[in-house]
C-alpha positions in Angstrom: 3.6 201.0 147.3 2.6 202.0 150.8 2.4 199.6 153.7 -2.1 199.9 153.4 -1.7 198.3 149.9 0.8 195.6 150.8 -1.0 194.9 153.8 -3.9 193.4 151.6 -1.5 190.6 150.8 -1.4 187.4 152.1 0.6 187.1 155.5 3.8 184.9 154.4 4.7 181.9 156.7 7.1 182.1 159.2 9.6 179.8 157.3 8.6 182.0 154.1 9.5 185.5 156.1 12.9 183.6 157.3 13.9 183.0 153.8 12.9 186.4 152.8 15.2 187.6 155.3 18.4 185.6 154.5 18.2 187.2 150.9 17.4 190.7 152.5 20.7 190.3 154.5 22.6 189.1 151.9 21.3 192.5 149.6 22.3 194.4 152.4 25.4 192.9 152.9 26.6 193.7 148.9 25.0 197.1 149.0 27.2 197.7 152.3 30.4 196.8 150.5 29.6 198.2 147.1 27.2 201.1 147.4 23.5 201.4 145.9 22.8 198.0 143.5 21.4 198.8 139.9 17.6 197.9 139.8 18.5 195.0 137.2 21.3 193.6 139.5 18.7 193.5 142.6 16.0 192.2 140.6 18.7 189.2 139.4 19.5 188.6 142.9 15.8 188.3 143.9 15.0 185.8 141.1 18.3 183.7 140.9 20.3 184.0 143.8 21.3 180.5 144.5 19.2 179.1 147.0 17.8 182.5 147.9 16.2 183.6 145.0 12.5 183.2 143.8 13.4 180.8 141.3 16.0 179.2 143.0 14.5 178.2 146.1 12.1 175.1 146.6 8.9 176.4 146.8 6.2 176.0 144.3 5.8 178.5 142.0 3.2 177.4 139.1 -0.5 177.0 138.9 -3.2 177.0 141.4 -0.8 176.7 144.2 2.0 179.0 143.0 2.0 182.7 142.4 0.9 182.6 138.8 -0.3 180.6 136.5 0.9 180.3 132.8 -0.4 178.8 129.7 1.1 175.3 129.7 -0.6 174.9 133.2 -4.0 175.6 131.9 -3.7 172.2 130.2 -2.8 170.7 127.1 -3.9 172.5 124.3 -1.5 175.5 124.5 1.8 173.0 124.1 -0.4 171.2 121.6 -1.1 174.3 119.6 2.9 175.4 119.6 4.0 171.8 118.2 1.6 172.1 115.3 3.3 175.4 114.6 6.6 174.1 114.6 6.5 170.5 114.2 7.1 171.2 110.2 10.7 172.8 110.7 11.8 169.7 112.4 10.6 167.5 109.9 12.1 169.2 107.4 15.2 170.0 109.6 15.3 166.0 109.7 16.3 163.5 112.0 19.3 165.6 113.6 17.1 168.5 114.6 16.9 169.4 118.1 14.2 171.6 120.1 15.4 173.6 123.3 12.8 174.8 125.5 14.3 178.2 127.6 13.5 177.5 131.4 11.1 174.7 131.7 8.9 175.7 134.6 7.2 172.9 135.8 7.9 170.6 133.4 4.1 171.0 132.2 5.1 172.4 128.6 7.5 169.7 128.1 5.8 166.6 129.1 2.7 167.7 126.6 5.1 169.1 123.9 6.8 165.4 124.3 3.5 164.0 123.5 2.6 165.6 120.9 5.8 165.2 119.0 5.6 161.4 119.6 2.1 161.4 118.2 3.0 163.2 115.2 5.8 160.7 114.3 8.3 163.6 114.6 10.4 163.5 118.3 13.5 166.2 117.8 16.8 164.1 117.9 17.1 166.2 121.5 14.6 167.7 124.0 17.0 170.4 125.7 16.0 172.5 128.7 17.9 175.4 129.4 17.3 175.8 133.1 19.1 177.4 135.8 16.9 176.6 139.1 18.7 173.3 140.3 15.3 172.4 142.3 13.1 173.3 138.8 15.5 171.0 136.7 14.7 168.3 139.6 11.0 168.9 139.6 10.9 168.8 135.8 12.9 165.3 135.8 11.0 163.3 138.1 7.5 165.0 136.0 8.8 163.6 132.6 10.1 160.3 134.2 6.6 159.6 135.6 4.5 160.6 132.9 6.7 159.7 129.4 7.9 156.3 128.3 11.8 156.1 128.9 12.3 155.9 125.2 11.1 159.7 125.0 12.5 160.7 128.4 16.1 159.4 126.7 16.1 162.0 124.6 15.9 165.1 127.3 18.7 166.6 128.4 18.9 169.5 131.0 21.9 172.0 130.0 23.5 174.8 132.2 24.4 177.5 128.9 23.0 177.3 125.7 24.6 175.0 122.9 28.1 176.1 121.6 28.0 173.9 118.8 26.2 174.8 115.7 22.6 173.2 115.7 19.6 172.9 113.9 16.0 173.1 115.3 13.5 175.0 117.2 14.5 177.4 120.2 11.3 178.2 122.5 10.7 180.8 125.0 7.1 181.1 126.8 7.1 183.9 129.4 10.8 184.1 129.6 11.8 187.9 128.3 9.6 189.1 130.7 11.4 187.4 133.9 15.3 188.7 132.3 16.5 191.5 135.1 15.3 194.8 133.5 17.0 198.0 134.1 14.9 200.7 134.9 15.6 204.3 134.0 13.8 207.8 134.8 14.4 211.0 133.1 15.5 213.9 135.3 16.2 217.4 133.8 16.8 216.0 130.2 19.2 213.6 131.5 19.0 209.4 131.8 19.0 208.1 135.3 19.4 204.4 136.6 17.1 203.2 139.4 19.3 201.9 142.3 18.4 199.9 145.4 20.1 201.4 148.3 19.5 201.5 151.9 18.2 203.9 154.4 19.7 204.6 158.0 17.9 201.5 159.3 18.7 199.1 156.8 15.9 199.3 154.8 15.6 199.3 151.5 14.9 201.9 149.0 15.0 203.3 145.4 17.5 206.0 144.7 18.3 207.1 141.0 21.9 207.8 139.7 22.9 209.1 136.3 23.2 206.1 133.7 25.9 204.7 132.4 26.5 205.2 128.1 24.9 201.3 127.5 21.8 202.8 129.0 21.6 206.4 128.3 22.2 205.1 124.6 19.4 202.6 124.7 17.1 204.9 126.3 18.2 207.7 123.3 17.6 205.1 120.8 14.3 204.2 121.9 13.6 208.2 121.7 14.7 208.2 118.4 12.6 205.1 117.1 9.4 207.0 118.9 10.4 210.7 117.5 9.7 212.2 120.4 11.7 213.0 124.0 10.6 211.0 127.1 9.1 214.2 129.5 11.0 214.9 132.8 9.9 212.4 135.8 8.9 209.5 133.2 10.2 206.1 134.3 10.3 202.9 133.0 12.1 200.1 131.9 14.6 199.1 128.9 16.5 195.8 128.7 20.2 197.3 127.1 21.5 193.6 126.7 18.5 192.0 125.2 20.8 191.9 121.8 23.6 190.3 123.8 21.4 187.8 125.3 19.8 186.6 121.8 23.4 186.5 120.5 24.5 184.5 123.5 21.4 182.0 123.5 20.8 181.5 119.6 24.1 182.5 118.0 25.1 178.6 117.5 21.3 178.2 116.0 22.4 177.8 112.4 19.2 176.9 110.8 15.7 176.9 112.0 13.3 178.9 114.1 12.7 180.6 117.2 9.4 181.3 119.1 9.2 183.8 122.2 5.7 184.0 123.5 5.0 186.7 126.2 3.1 189.6 127.4 4.0 193.2 126.4 3.5 195.5 123.7 5.1 197.1 120.7 7.3 200.1 121.4 5.1 202.9 120.9 2.3 201.2 123.0 4.9 200.0 125.8 6.3 203.8 126.3 2.9 205.4 126.2 3.5 209.1 127.5 0.5 207.8 130.2 2.5 204.8 131.3 4.6 207.0 134.1 6.0 204.2 136.0 6.5 201.6 133.4 5.2 198.2 133.8 6.9 196.4 136.7 5.0 194.1 138.7 5.3 192.0 141.4 3.5 188.4 141.8 2.8 187.1 145.2 0.2 184.3 145.6 -1.9 185.4 142.6 -2.3 188.7 143.7 -0.2 191.4 141.7 1.5 194.6 143.0 3.7 197.3 142.3 6.3 197.3 145.4 9.4 195.2 144.1 11.1 195.9 147.3 8.2 194.2 149.4 9.5 190.8 150.9 12.6 190.2 148.3 12.8 186.5 147.3 9.4 185.9 147.9 7.7 187.7 144.7 8.0 187.1 141.4 9.4 190.1 139.6 8.6 191.0 135.8 8.5 193.5 133.3 6.5 193.4 129.9 8.2 192.8 126.6 8.9 195.7 124.3 8.6 193.5 121.3 9.9 196.2 118.9 13.1 195.9 120.8 13.0 192.0 120.3 12.8 192.0 116.7 15.6 194.4 116.5 17.6 192.0 118.7 16.3 189.1 116.9 17.6 191.2 113.6 20.7 192.1 114.9 21.8 188.3 115.6 21.0 187.1 111.7 17.1 186.0 112.3 14.6 187.4 110.3 11.1 188.4 112.1 8.5 185.4 110.2 5.5 186.1 112.0 4.2 188.8 115.1 0.8 188.4 116.4 -1.6 188.2 119.6 -1.5 184.6 121.0 -5.1 184.1 120.4 -4.4 184.4 116.8 -1.3 182.4 116.7 -3.2 179.5 118.6 -6.3 179.5 116.0 -3.7 179.8 113.3 -1.6 177.0 114.5 -5.1 174.8 114.9 -6.3 175.2 117.9 -10.0 174.6 117.1 -8.8 170.6 115.9 -6.6 170.6 119.1 -9.8 171.5 121.2 -12.2 169.4 119.2 -10.0 166.2 119.6 -9.6 167.1 123.4 -13.2 167.5 123.8 -14.2 164.3 121.8 -11.5 162.4 124.2 -12.6 164.1 127.6 -13.7 161.6 130.3 -16.3 163.6 131.5 -18.5 166.9 131.4 -16.4 168.0 134.3 -13.6 167.6 131.6 -15.3 168.9 128.6 -16.0 172.0 131.1 -12.1 172.3 131.9 -11.1 172.4 128.3 -13.5 174.9 127.3 -12.2 176.9 130.0 -8.5 176.5 128.6 -9.9 178.0 125.1 -11.1 181.0 126.8 -8.3 181.9 129.0 -6.2 181.5 126.3 -7.7 183.2 123.6 -10.1 185.9 125.2 -8.9 189.8 124.9 -9.4 190.1 128.6 -7.6 186.6 129.6 -4.4 185.9 127.8 -5.4 186.2 124.3 -4.5 189.8 123.3 -2.2 190.7 126.5 0.4 188.1 125.2 2.1 188.6 122.1 3.8 185.6 119.8 7.0 186.6 117.8 8.2 184.0 115.4 12.3 184.4 113.9 13.7 182.2 111.3 17.1 181.8 109.7 18.9 179.2 107.4 15.5 177.8 105.9 15.0 177.3 102.1 11.5 177.6 103.1 9.3 178.2 106.3 7.0 175.1 107.1 4.7 176.6 109.2 1.0 176.8 109.0 0.0 179.1 106.1 -2.6 180.9 108.4 0.3 181.9 110.5 2.0 183.4 108.0 -1.3 185.5 106.7 -1.8 186.5 110.2 1.1 188.5 110.6 1.0 191.9 112.1 4.7 193.0 111.7 3.6 196.3 110.1 2.7 197.3 113.8 6.3 197.0 115.0 
């Protein structure tokens, strides 16, 4: 992105600029000491460096006051539909079953989900939140303590790493995979190169390409074989060679239950369209999207769309079967959105509240909002039957993978 494009973004405050400069200095020192940094490592530092990264520092990220709005921030409908979809699985697995949420965000999802579980009479034994950010963890704790009865809050536990002991239940992740540090690759003279971040003579960040290692090159060649075509010279995109290992790490101990991932993305042949020459990487700053990941590091959320075919492969390799894959709109409708909406509408306090409920439905389901751009993938293993809503299984589009 050139300077004229980034100049249209809102001006950061002085403290934000100082924060970005501290992270920039940290990055400069690492690059000066070790040489150009793989883009995936740069993204990891920008998002998660302790005290400096986007998710690690104490700034509002979610909702109208932040940089983007996730589905749980819109209101109660999303979380209540998710609970309707997976609550029968918890009921089947019994009173020792747990619910694990990856990356709790503002705590909005957990708050509504726990209320919905309580309303259904099937609370998980423990509601686990795997949250790497100490700042977000504290915000979640405060929110849940203020909003929920103490006996419900007592079931919530924050964890630093995935459970190591065998467990049963439900793993849920909304907009998590898009924030995994992604590898950027480019094809040069038929060979696979990996994008790195380096320094110019004035200490400014710039992107350079270096020959890819065997893991990255192998992952790219696998995609080419699956697509049945080679990427043309100059084609640049993203890939997650670590995704199978990541799935195994987060879900390897889930002996029986389901995993539900909701995120924006495409099946592989749509992700790697020939005309998508520069991939899907985006930066988000105060509700503005731009495509310069080097601009003000630490102040932008960096994301890349999900290759859902790769996610299916990773789940399969970890011993799970894909039970359903479908757009978010169809997932929510199959999970009972109509009933959830009607209940919320009837119990709304006034016309303004009723309008907001109706707007939620539009944002969650319309094709030009979240309805088609976001996809849901449900995995299962170790269950004698799959007690999810029949409409959910009937709406499966797994053949598109």
